[in-house]
C-alpha positions as CSV (number, residue, x, y, z in Angstrom):
1,X,-7.9,14.2,-3.6
2,X,-4.2,13.4,-3.1
3,X,-2.5,11.0,-5.5
4,X,0.6,8.9,-4.5
5,X,2.8,7.4,-7.2
6,X,3.7,3.8,-6.4
7,X,6.0,1.2,-7.8
8,X,7.2,-2.0,-6.1
9,X,10.7,-1.5,-7.6
10,X,10.6,-4.8,-9.3
11,X,13.4,-6.8,-11.0
12,X,11.5,-8.1,-14.1
13,X,14.4,-9.8,-16.0
14,X,13.7,-13.0,-14.1
15,X,9.9,-13.0,-14.2
16,X,10.0,-15.7,-16.9
17,X,12.7,-17.7,-15.3
18,X,11.3,-18.6,-11.8
19,X,10.4,-22.4,-11.8
20,X,7.1,-21.7,-10.1
21,X,7.9,-19.1,-7.5
22,X,9.0,-15.5,-7.6
23,X,9.2,-15.2,-3.8
24,X,11.2,-16.7,-0.9
25,X,13.1,-19.5,-2.7
26,X,14.1,-17.9,-6.0
27,X,18.0,-18.0,-6.0
28,X,19.5,-14.5,-5.9
29,X,22.2,-15.6,-8.3
30,X,19.6,-14.8,-11.0
31,X,20.0,-11.1,-10.1
32,X,22.6,-9.0,-11.9
33,X,23.7,-6.3,-9.4
34,X,24.6,-3.9,-12.3
35,X,21.1,-4.2,-13.7
36,X,19.6,-3.8,-10.2
37,X,21.6,-0.6,-9.7
38,X,20.3,0.8,-12.9
39,X,16.8,0.0,-12.0
40,X,17.0,1.5,-8.5
41,X,18.4,4.8,-9.9
42,X,15.7,4.8,-12.6
43,X,12.9,4.3,-10.0
44,X,14.3,7.2,-7.9
45,X,14.5,9.4,-11.0
46,X,10.8,8.6,-11.7
47,X,9.9,9.5,-8.1
48,X,11.7,12.8,-8.4
49,X,9.6,13.4,-11.5
50,X,6.5,12.6,-9.5
51,X,7.6,15.2,-6.9
52,X,8.1,17.8,-9.6
53,X,4.7,17.0,-11.2
54,X,2.9,17.6,-7.9
55,X,2.3,14.0,-7.0
56,X,3.0,12.4,-3.6
57,X,5.0,9.2,-3.3
58,X,4.3,5.8,-1.9
59,X,6.8,2.9,-1.3
60,X,6.7,-0.4,0.4
61,X,8.8,-3.3,1.5
62,X,9.0,-7.0,0.7
63,X,11.6,-9.7,1.2
64,X,13.3,-12.4,-0.9
65,X,11.4,-11.6,-4.1
66,X,12.0,-10.4,-7.6
67,X,8.7,-8.6,-7.6
68,X,10.0,-6.0,-5.1
69,X,13.6,-5.2,-4.5
70,X,12.8,-2.8,-1.7
71,X,13.8,-5.1,1.2
72,X,14.4,-2.2,3.6
73,X,12.0,0.6,3.0
74,X,13.8,2.9,5.4
75,X,16.6,3.1,2.8
76,X,14.2,4.3,0.2
77,X,12.6,6.8,2.6
78,X,16.0,8.1,3.5
79,X,16.9,8.8,-0.1
80,X,13.6,10.3,-1.0
81,X,13.6,12.5,2.2
82,X,16.7,14.2,0.8
83,X,16.1,14.3,-3.0
84,X,12.5,15.3,-3.1
85,X,11.2,18.7,-2.1
86,X,7.4,18.8,-1.5
87,X,5.9,15.3,-1.9
88,X,4.4,13.5,1.1
89,X,6.3,10.2,1.7
90,X,4.0,7.4,2.4
91,X,5.5,4.1,3.5
92,X,2.8,1.4,3.1
93,X,3.9,-0.7,4.4
94,X,6.2,-1.0,7.3
95,X,5.7,-4.6,8.5
96,X,6.0,-4.1,12.2
97,X,4.5,-7.5,13.0
98,X,7.6,-9.2,11.5
99,X,10.2,-7.0,13.1
100,X,11.7,-7.9,16.5
101,X,12.8,-4.2,17.1
102,X,9.9,-1.7,17.4
103,X,12.3,0.7,19.2
104,X,14.6,0.8,16.1
105,X,11.5,1.2,13.9
106,X,10.4,4.3,16.0
107,X,13.9,5.8,15.7
108,X,14.0,5.3,12.0
109,X,10.6,6.8,11.4
110,X,11.3,9.8,13.6
111,X,14.6,10.5,11.9
112,X,13.0,10.3,8.4
113,X,10.3,12.7,9.5
114,X,12.9,15.2,10.6
115,X,15.1,14.9,7.5
116,X,12.0,15.4,5.3
117,X,10.9,18.3,7.4
118,X,7.6,16.7,8.3
119,X,6.6,14.9,5.1
120,X,6.4,11.3,6.4
121,X,3.1,9.3,6.5
122,X,3.6,6.1,8.6
123,X,1.8,3.0,7.1
124,X,1.9,0.1,9.6
125,X,1.1,-3.4,8.1
126,X,0.9,-6.9,9.3
127,X,2.9,-8.4,6.4
128,X,2.1,-11.0,3.7
129,X,1.9,-14.7,4.6
130,X,4.8,-15.8,2.5
131,X,7.2,-13.6,4.5
132,X,6.4,-15.3,7.9
133,X,9.1,-18.0,7.3
134,X,11.6,-15.3,6.5
135,X,10.9,-13.5,9.7
136,X,11.1,-16.8,11.6
137,X,8.1,-16.0,13.7
138,X,4.9,-17.9,14.7
139,X,2.1,-16.8,12.4
140,X,-0.5,-17.6,15.1
141,X,0.4,-14.5,17.1
142,X,1.3,-12.2,14.3
143,X,-1.8,-10.0,14.8
144,X,-1.0,-9.6,18.5
145,X,2.6,-8.7,17.7
146,X,1.4,-6.1,15.3
147,X,-0.8,-4.2,17.8
148,X,1.8,-4.5,20.6
149,X,4.4,-3.0,18.2
150,X,2.0,-0.3,17.2
151,X,1.3,0.6,20.8
152,X,5.0,0.8,21.6
153,X,5.9,2.9,18.6
154,X,3.2,5.4,19.3
155,X,4.2,5.7,22.9
156,X,7.9,6.0,22.0
157,X,7.1,8.8,19.5
158,X,5.0,10.8,21.9
159,X,7.0,10.5,25.1
160,X,9.1,13.6,25.5
161,X,9.6,14.3,29.2
162,X,11.5,11.3,30.5
163,X,12.6,7.8,29.5
164,X,10.1,4.9,30.1
165,X,10.3,1.2,30.5
166,X,8.2,-1.3,28.5
167,X,7.2,-4.9,29.4
168,X,4.8,-6.8,27.2
169,X,4.3,-10.3,25.8
170,X,6.8,-9.7,22.9
171,X,8.9,-6.7,23.7
172,X,11.1,-5.6,26.7
173,X,12.8,-2.3,26.9
174,X,14.6,-0.1,29.4
175,X,15.1,3.7,29.2
176,X,13.2,4.3,25.9
177,X,14.0,7.8,24.7
178,X,13.7,8.4,21.0
179,X,16.2,11.0,19.5
180,X,15.5,12.9,17.4
181,X,11.8,13.3,18.2
182,X,9.3,13.7,15.3
183,X,9.0,16.9,13.3
184,X,5.2,16.4,13.1
185,X,3.4,16.5,16.4
186,X,2.3,14.4,18.1
187,X,3.5,12.0,15.4
188,X,3.3,11.5,11.6
189,X,-0.2,10.5,10.3
190,X,-0.8,6.7,10.7
191,X,-2.1,4.5,7.8
192,X,-2.8,0.8,7.6
193,X,-4.3,-1.6,5.1
194,X,-6.9,-4.4,5.3
195,X,-9.2,-6.6,3.4
196,X,-11.2,-7.6,6.4
197,X,-14.4,-5.8,7.6
198,X,-13.4,-6.7,11.3
199,X,-10.0,-4.9,10.9
200,X,-11.6,-2.1,8.9
201,X,-14.0,-1.3,11.8
202,X,-11.1,-1.4,14.2
203,X,-9.1,1.1,12.1
204,X,-12.2,3.3,12.0
205,X,-12.2,3.4,15.8
206,X,-8.6,4.6,15.7
207,X,-9.4,7.1,13.0
208,X,-6.4,6.1,11.0
209,X,-6.2,6.4,7.2
210,X,-7.3,3.0,5.8
211,X,-6.2,1.8,2.4
212,X,-7.5,-1.2,0.5
213,X,-5.4,-2.7,-2.3
214,X,-7.1,-3.7,-5.5
215,X,-10.4,-4.7,-3.9
216,X,-12.4,-3.1,-6.7
217,X,-16.1,-2.6,-6.3
218,X,-16.0,-4.8,-3.1
219,X,-14.3,-1.8,-1.5
220,X,-17.6,-0.2,-0.4
221,X,-18.3,-2.9,2.3
222,X,-14.8,-2.3,3.8
223,X,-15.3,1.5,3.8
224,X,-18.7,1.1,5.4
225,X,-17.2,-1.1,8.1
226,X,-14.7,1.6,8.8
227,X,-17.5,4.2,8.9
228,X,-19.2,2.1,11.6
229,X,-16.1,2.0,13.8
230,X,-15.5,5.7,13.3
231,X,-19.0,6.7,14.2
232,X,-18.9,4.6,17.3
233,X,-15.8,6.4,18.6
234,X,-16.6,9.9,17.3
235,X,-20.1,10.4,18.7
236,X,-21.9,9.3,15.5
237,X,-19.8,11.6,13.3
238,X,-19.3,10.6,9.6
239,X,-15.7,9.6,8.7
240,X,-14.2,12.3,6.3
241,X,-13.1,11.3,2.8
242,X,-9.5,11.8,3.7
243,X,-9.6,8.7,6.0
244,X,-10.0,6.5,2.9
245,X,-7.4,5.4,0.3
246,X,-7.4,2.9,-2.5
247,X,-4.6,1.4,-4.6
248,X,-5.5,1.1,-8.2
249,X,-3.5,0.4,-11.3
250,X,-3.4,3.5,-13.6
251,X,-2.6,3.6,-17.3
252,X,-3.2,6.8,-19.3
253,X,-2.5,7.4,-23.0
254,X,-3.1,10.0,-25.6
255,X,-5.1,7.4,-27.5
256,X,-7.0,4.3,-26.3
257,X,-4.5,2.2,-28.1
258,X,-1.6,3.7,-26.2
259,X,-3.4,3.4,-22.9
260,X,-4.3,-0.3,-23.5
261,X,-0.7,-1.0,-24.3
262,X,0.4,0.6,-21.1
263,X,-2.4,-1.2,-19.2
264,X,-1.1,-4.6,-20.4
265,X,2.3,-3.7,-18.9
266,X,0.9,-2.6,-15.6
267,X,-1.4,-5.6,-15.4
268,X,1.8,-7.6,-15.0
269,X,1.6,-6.7,-11.3
270,X,-1.5,-8.7,-10.3
271,X,-0.4,-11.5,-12.8
272,X,3.0,-11.9,-11.1
273,X,2.6,-11.1,-7.4
274,X,0.8,-14.3,-6.6
275,X,3.4,-16.6,-8.1
276,X,4.6,-18.2,-4.9
277,X,5.7,-21.8,-4.0
278,X,2.6,-23.4,-2.4
279,X,4.0,-24.2,1.0
280,X,4.7,-20.5,1.7
281,X,1.2,-19.2,0.7
282,X,-0.7,-20.0,3.8
283,X,1.4,-20.8,6.9
284,X,-0.7,-22.5,9.6
285,X,-2.3,-19.9,11.9
286,X,-1.8,-16.9,9.6
287,X,-5.4,-16.8,8.3
288,X,-8.6,-17.0,10.4
289,X,-10.8,-20.1,10.3
290,X,-13.3,-18.2,8.2
291,X,-10.6,-17.4,5.6
292,X,-9.4,-20.9,5.5
293,X,-12.9,-22.2,4.9
294,X,-13.2,-19.8,2.0
295,X,-10.0,-21.1,0.5
296,X,-11.2,-24.7,0.9
297,X,-14.3,-23.7,-1.1
298,X,-12.1,-22.7,-3.9
299,X,-12.4,-18.9,-3.2
300,X,-8.7,-18.4,-2.4
301,X,-7.5,-16.8,-5.6
302,X,-7.0,-13.0,-5.7
303,X,-10.2,-11.7,-7.2
304,X,-12.4,-8.7,-7.4
305,X,-16.0,-7.9,-8.4
306,X,-17.6,-5.7,-11.0
307,X,-20.5,-3.5,-9.9
308,X,-22.9,-6.1,-11.2
309,X,-21.3,-8.8,-9.1
310,X,-19.2,-10.6,-11.8
311,X,-16.1,-12.2,-10.4
312,X,-12.7,-11.2,-11.9
313,X,-9.6,-13.3,-11.3
314,X,-6.9,-10.7,-10.9
315,X,-4.1,-13.1,-12.0
316,X,-5.7,-13.9,-15.3
317,X,-8.2,-11.2,-16.0
318,X,-7.9,-9.0,-19.1
319,X,-7.3,-5.3,-19.0
320,X,-11.0,-4.8,-19.7
321,X,-11.8,-7.2,-16.8
322,X,-9.6,-5.2,-14.5
323,X,-11.2,-1.9,-15.6
324,X,-14.7,-3.4,-15.1
325,X,-13.7,-4.5,-11.6
326,X,-12.3,-1.1,-10.6
327,X,-8.9,-2.6,-10.2
328,X,-7.4,-0.6,-13.1
329,X,-8.2,2.9,-14.4
330,X,-7.1,2.9,-18.0
331,X,-7.8,5.0,-21.1
332,X,-7.5,8.6,-22.3
333,X,-7.4,11.3,-19.7
334,X,-11.2,11.8,-20.0
335,X,-11.9,8.1,-19.6
336,X,-9.6,7.7,-16.6
337,X,-11.1,10.7,-14.8
338,X,-14.6,9.3,-15.4
339,X,-13.6,5.8,-14.2
340,X,-12.0,7.2,-11.0
341,X,-15.0,9.5,-10.4
342,X,-17.4,6.6,-10.8
343,X,-15.4,4.5,-8.3
344,X,-15.2,7.3,-5.7
345,X,-19.0,7.8,-6.0
346,X,-19.6,4.1,-5.6
347,X,-17.4,3.9,-2.5
348,X,-19.2,6.9,-0.9
349,X,-16.1,9.1,-0.9
350,X,-12.3,8.7,-1.0
351,X,-9.6,11.4,-1.0
352,X,-6.4,9.3,-1.4
353,X,-5.6,7.4,-4.6
354,X,-2.5,5.2,-4.4
355,X,-1.6,5.1,-8.1
356,X,0.5,2.2,-9.4
357,X,1.7,4.1,-12.4
358,X,4.6,1.7,-13.1
359,X,4.8,-2.1,-12.9
360,X,7.0,-4.9,-14.2
361,X,8.6,-4.5,-17.6
362,X,7.1,-1.0,-18.2
363,X,9.9,1.2,-19.7
364,X,11.2,4.4,-18.3
365,X,9.8,6.3,-21.3
366,X,6.3,4.8,-20.8
367,X,6.4,5.5,-17.1
368,X,7.4,9.1,-17.6
369,X,4.7,9.5,-20.3
370,X,2.1,7.9,-18.0
371,X,2.9,10.0,-15.0
372,X,3.2,13.3,-16.9
373,X,-0.1,12.8,-18.8
374,X,-1.9,11.9,-15.6
375,X,-0.4,14.8,-13.6
376,X,-1.2,17.3,-16.3
377,X,-4.6,16.2,-17.6
378,X,-6.3,14.0,-14.9
379,X,-5.0,15.1,-11.5
380,X,-6.1,18.8,-11.7
381,X,-9.7,17.6,-12.2
382,X,-9.4,15.1,-9.4
383,X,-8.3,17.8,-7.0
384,X,-11.3,19.8,-7.9
385,X,-13.7,16.8,-7.9
386,X,-16.5,17.1,-5.3
387,X,-16.7,14.3,-2.9
388,X,-20.0,12.6,-2.1
389,X,-21.5,13.9,1.1
390,X,-20.0,12.0,4.1
391,X,-22.5,9.8,6.0
392,X,-22.2,7.8,9.2
393,X,-23.0,4.1,9.0
394,X,-24.8,2.7,12.1
395,X,-23.5,-0.4,13.7
396,X,-25.1,-3.6,12.3
């Protein structure tokens, strides 16, 4: 198993001063650039520690929000490509559906791959609904834009003999010729995220690494949908465990009391990320009819499920609720190892853990302690842990 340390690089000083929305319309006068600079440098220091501890690194991108100051993930990738030595650099995600310039995206990714000497993992995502207005794009066609941008980027990264032209519904290019070309051939590994069984099956057909974010014990149905798609495209073969990834909150302590205290700090992530002004939460056309019906039935809150089917509201659930739902792994090193092992077994195998080992107001000292204890006393056992035997899932 590989473990990627993740933080959204938040600006927590204003989390209690937002007037009902931490995203889109929160005035940036509330940010002190000197504090932000200190936070950025601290987050890079912690990622350097993760590199030294043998962990890999994940970063993402969001816009106009105090929950994530990383508004241009290529900047973070550039810094990390130079200051880290061995860690894989996963960007999850890179919201290509909201970008008008897939050629520039391809050039950025290829350059990062070269600077890092082949350590880039490309995570393409559609983007969250509240950022559609920021991108000034029609949400109805966002999925189409995502796949067109994906197709273009892959072609741009794998065309080496002569320039090509590109004409599609959304993008028009002449003389496409990416310099430098990727360090990894034919291109860096591709990842994506989903909470939809339809998209999970499609990702399985591509054979990309699929990540689910905080879906808890409901993750198995998404993994099984991926397995169906993979088997269809690979002559009935079972999808290997390294095709699956899961983002979980992780809090480790020498004692249960220390772990729970850290767990409360990390739980600030699901409790804050959904604080969005209502008009931005569901732009018309972003969600499918089925998803909108679910919301009208009162099922629109971020939630997960325990193994016995109990519903957990991620925005208000206790640390124990989050543990029960498989959203958080929290406790002593032995307890965290057992919780992760139980989750992997339930999901039928998973070889990538995206570990949110820092969130919100968690201090540098607590973050360092959390990462170090995990890397020294949990991770070695996870790397040696035997995965469940891979099985193919037949089409329903």
